C-alpha positions in Angstrom: 0.0 0.0 0.0 1.0 3.6 -0.5 1.9 5.9 2.3 -0.8 8.5 2.6 -0.5 11.9 4.1 -3.7 13.8 5.2 -3.0 17.5 5.4 -5.8 19.1 7.3 -7.5 16.3 9.3 -10.8 18.0 9.9 -14.1 16.1 10.0 -13.7 14.7 6.5 -10.0 14.0 6.8 -10.5 12.2 10.1 -13.4 10.2 8.6 -11.1 9.1 5.8 -8.4 8.1 8.2 -10.9 6.1 10.3 -12.3 4.4 7.3 -8.9 3.5 5.9 -7.9 1.9 9.2 -11.1 0.0 9.3 -10.5 -1.3 5.8 -7.1 -2.8 6.5 -4.7 0.1 6.2 -2.3 0.3 9.2 -1.2 3.4 11.2 2.2 3.1 9.6 0.6 3.7 6.2 -0.7 7.1 7.3 0.7 10.4 8.5 -1.4 13.4 9.4 -0.8 17.1 9.5 -2.8 19.5 11.7 -2.0 22.9 13.1 -3.4 22.7 16.6 -1.3 20.6 19.0 -4.4 19.6 21.1 -5.9 18.2 17.9 -2.7 16.3 17.1 -2.7 14.7 20.5 -6.3 13.6 20.1 -5.6 12.1 16.7 -2.5 10.2 18.0 -4.5 8.8 20.9 -7.5 7.9 18.8 -5.8 6.2 15.8 -2.1 5.6 16.8 -0.9 7.5 13.7 2.0 9.9 13.3 0.8 13.5 13.4 3.3 16.2 12.3 3.5 19.4 10.2 2.5 19.6 6.6 6.0 19.7 5.1 7.2 16.7 7.1 4.1 14.7 6.3 4.4 15.5 2.6 8.0 14.4 2.5 7.0 10.9 3.7 4.0 10.3 1.4 3.3 8.8 -1.9 -0.2 10.3 -1.8 -1.1 13.6 -0.2 -4.7 14.4 0.6 -5.3 18.1 1.1 -8.4 18.5 3.2 -8.2 22.2 4.1 -10.7 24.9 3.2 -10.7 26.0 -0.5 -9.4 29.4 0.4 -6.4 27.8 2.2 -5.5 25.3 -0.6 -3.2 27.5 -2.7 -1.1 28.4 0.3 -0.8 24.8 1.4 0.2 23.7 -2.0 2.8 26.4 -2.3 4.2 25.2 1.1 4.3 21.5 0.4 5.1 21.6 -3.4 8.9 21.8 -3.0 8.8 18.8 -0.7 6.8 16.3 -2.7 8.4 13.0 -3.5 9.0 12.3 -7.2 5.7 11.1 -8.8 3.7 11.8 -5.6 0.0 12.2 -6.2 -1.8 15.2 -4.7 -5.5 14.8 -4.1 -7.7 17.8 -3.2 -10.9 17.5 -1.2 -11.8 21.2 -1.8 -15.0 22.1 -3.5 -14.7 24.2 -6.7 -11.0 24.1 -7.2 -10.1 22.7 -10.6 -7.3 20.3 -11.3 -5.7 23.0 -13.6 -5.6 25.4 -10.6 -4.1 22.7 -8.4 -1.5 21.9 -11.1 -0.6 25.6 -11.5 0.2 25.8 -7.7 2.5 22.7 -7.8 5.7 21.8 -9.5 5.3 21.2 -13.2 4.0 17.7 -14.1 2.7 16.9 -10.6 -0.2 14.4 -10.9 -3.3 15.6 -9.2 -6.9 14.4 -8.6 -10.0 16.2 -7.4 -12.5 14.6 -5.0 -15.9 15.8 -3.9 -16.9 13.7 -0.9 -19.9 14.2 1.3 -20.6 14.1 5.0 -22.2 10.6 5.2 -18.6 9.5 4.8 -18.4 10.0 8.6 -20.5 6.9 9.0 -19.0 5.0 6.0 -22.0 5.8 3.8 -20.6 8.6 1.7 -20.3 9.0 -2.0 -17.2 10.6 -3.5 -16.9 11.9 -7.0 -13.4 11.7 -8.4 -11.7 13.2 -11.4 -8.2 13.0 -12.7 -5.9 15.9 -13.7 -3.7 16.1 -16.7 -0.9 13.9 -15.3 -3.0 11.5 -13.2 -3.2 8.2 -15.1 -5.7 5.3 -14.4 -3.3 3.6 -12.1 -3.1 6.7 -9.8 -6.8 7.3 -10.0 -7.3 3.7 -8.9 -5.4 4.6 -5.8 -7.8 7.5 -5.1 -10.7 5.1 -5.7 -9.2 2.7 -3.2 -8.8 5.4 -0.5 -12.2 6.9 -0.9 -13.9 3.5 -1.1 -13.0 3.2 2.6 -15.8 5.7 3.4 -18.4 4.7 0.9 -19.2 4.6 -2.8 -16.9 6.2 -5.5 -18.1 7.6 -8.8 -15.6 8.6 -11.5 -16.7 11.5 -13.7 -15.1 13.9 -16.2 -14.1 17.0 -14.3 -16.5 19.2 -16.3 -19.3 17.5 -14.3 -17.8 17.9 -10.9 -19.7 21.1 -10.1 -23.0 19.5 -11.0 -22.2 16.3 -9.1 -21.3 18.4 -6.0 -24.6 20.2 -6.2 -26.3 16.8 -5.9 -24.2 14.7 -3.6 -21.9 17.3 -1.9 -24.7 19.7 -1.0 -27.4 17.0 -1.1 -27.2 15.9 2.6 -28.1 19.4 3.7 -31.2 19.2 1.5 -32.1 15.9 3.1 -31.5 17.1 6.6 -33.8 20.1 5.9 -36.5 17.8 4.5 -36.2 15.6 7.7 -36.4 18.7 9.8 -39.5 19.9 8.0 -41.2 16.5 8.3 -40.4 16.4 12.0 -42.0 19.8 12.5 -45.0 18.7 10.5 -45.4 15.7 12.8 -45.2 17.9 15.9 -47.8 20.3 14.4 -50.1 17.3 14.0 -49.7 16.4 17.6 -46.9 13.9 17.7 -44.3 14.1 20.6 -41.1 15.6 19.1 -39.0 12.5 19.9 -41.5 10.3 18.2 -41.8 12.5 15.2 -38.0 12.6 14.9 -37.7 8.9 15.1 -40.4 8.4 12.5 -39.0 10.9 10.1 -35.4 9.8 10.3 -36.2 6.1 10.0 -38.5 6.8 7.1 -35.8 8.6 5.2 -33.2 6.0 6.0 -35.5 3.1 5.0 -36.7 4.8 1.8 -33.1 5.5 0.8 -32.1 1.9 1.5 -35.1 0.6 -0.5 -34.1 2.7 -3.5 -30.5 1.6 -3.2 -31.1 -2.1 -2.8 -33.8 -2.5 -5.4 -32.2 -0.2 -8.0 -35.7 0.7 -9.1 -36.5 4.2 -10.4 -37.8 6.5 -7.6 -40.9 7.2 -9.6 -41.8 3.5 -9.5 -41.2 3.3 -5.8 -43.3 6.4 -5.2 -46.2 5.1 -7.2 -46.3 2.0 -5.1 -46.9 4.1 -2.0 -49.5 6.2 -3.7 -53.0 4.7 -3.9 -55.4 6.5 -6.1 -57.4 9.0 -4.1 -55.5 8.1 -0.9 -53.7 9.9 1.8 -50.3 9.9 0.1 -51.8 11.2 -3.1 -53.3 14.1 -1.2 -50.0 14.9 0.4 -48.0 14.6 -2.8 -50.4 17.0 -4.5 -49.6 19.7 -2.0 -45.8 19.2 -2.5 -46.2 19.4 -6.3 -48.4 22.5 -6.1 -45.9 24.2 -3.9 -43.1 23.6 -6.4 -41.0 21.0 -4.7 -39.3 19.9 -8.0 -38.6 23.4 -9.1 -37.2 24.2 -5.7 -34.7 21.3 -5.9 -33.7 22.3 -9.4 -33.1 25.9 -8.3 -31.1 24.8 -5.3 -28.9 22.5 -7.4 -28.3 25.2 -10.0 -27.4 27.7 -7.3 -24.9 25.2 -5.6 -23.4 24.4 -9.0 -22.9 28.1 -9.9 -21.4 28.8 -6.5 -18.9 26.0 -6.9 -17.9 27.5 -10.2 -17.4 30.9 -8.5 -15.3 29.4 -5.8 -13.1 27.8 -8.4 -13.1 31.0 -10.5 
C-alpha cells in the first residue's frame, strides 16, 4: 500500500483516516498534519498514527490528501510543493478548485486528482466523485478510488461534471436534513411528541433510501407503489407538487453548481 498523508485532518480528513484503518490500512501507512497541538494529541490517541506538520508529512508520502478549506488550498500547495516525493500524487478534497488550478500551484508535471466527498462519509455511507488531472493516469486514479472507497461509494466523472455532481451529492445531505427537519416539525404540528416525530421521520428517510439503493428501481416507480389513487399519500404529494418541490430542488442544485464555479473561479 502507498503511504498517505492527510493534510488538514478536519471532520472529513478524520473520517477518511478512520475508514482506511477499518478497511485494513495500518497506522504506519498514514501520516497526518494538523495545526493545533491539542488536535494532534487527540488524533494520536484515537488512531495511533503519526501527526506532524504539513511539510514533514508530505516528504514521507506517496499520496497527499489536502483537506483544508478551499481558500487555504493555494497556500498549502505552495508550502508542500517543493517537498513532494517524485511522482507523488496530490488529491484535493476542496469544493470548486479545478485540477488545472491545483497543477498551477504545484511543481510542473505533478499528478493531481479532485475529489468531492460528502458528510455521510463520517459513518461509512458517503459518496465521493473523483476526477483526474492532466498527469493523473488510471493507475493513480485507482489509488484515489481505493482510498475513498474506505468511506463509501466512489463515482468517476469527467471534471466538467464535478460542479454539477457536487450540487447533488456534496450539498445534497443538507437538503435531506432540511427535509427531515420539515417533516419532524409537521409531525409535531399534527400532535406527535417531538421525539416520536423525529424517530419516524429519520427512519422513514433511512428506510426509503435503503429501499431505493437495494432495489435499484426508479424512484418514480417506488413512489407510485406508495401512492394509492385518491389516498392519503396522493393528497400529500399533490400539495408538494403544487408548492413547487421539484422546481425548488432544481433551483437549489443550480445555485450550488454556480457557487462551486465561482469558488473555483
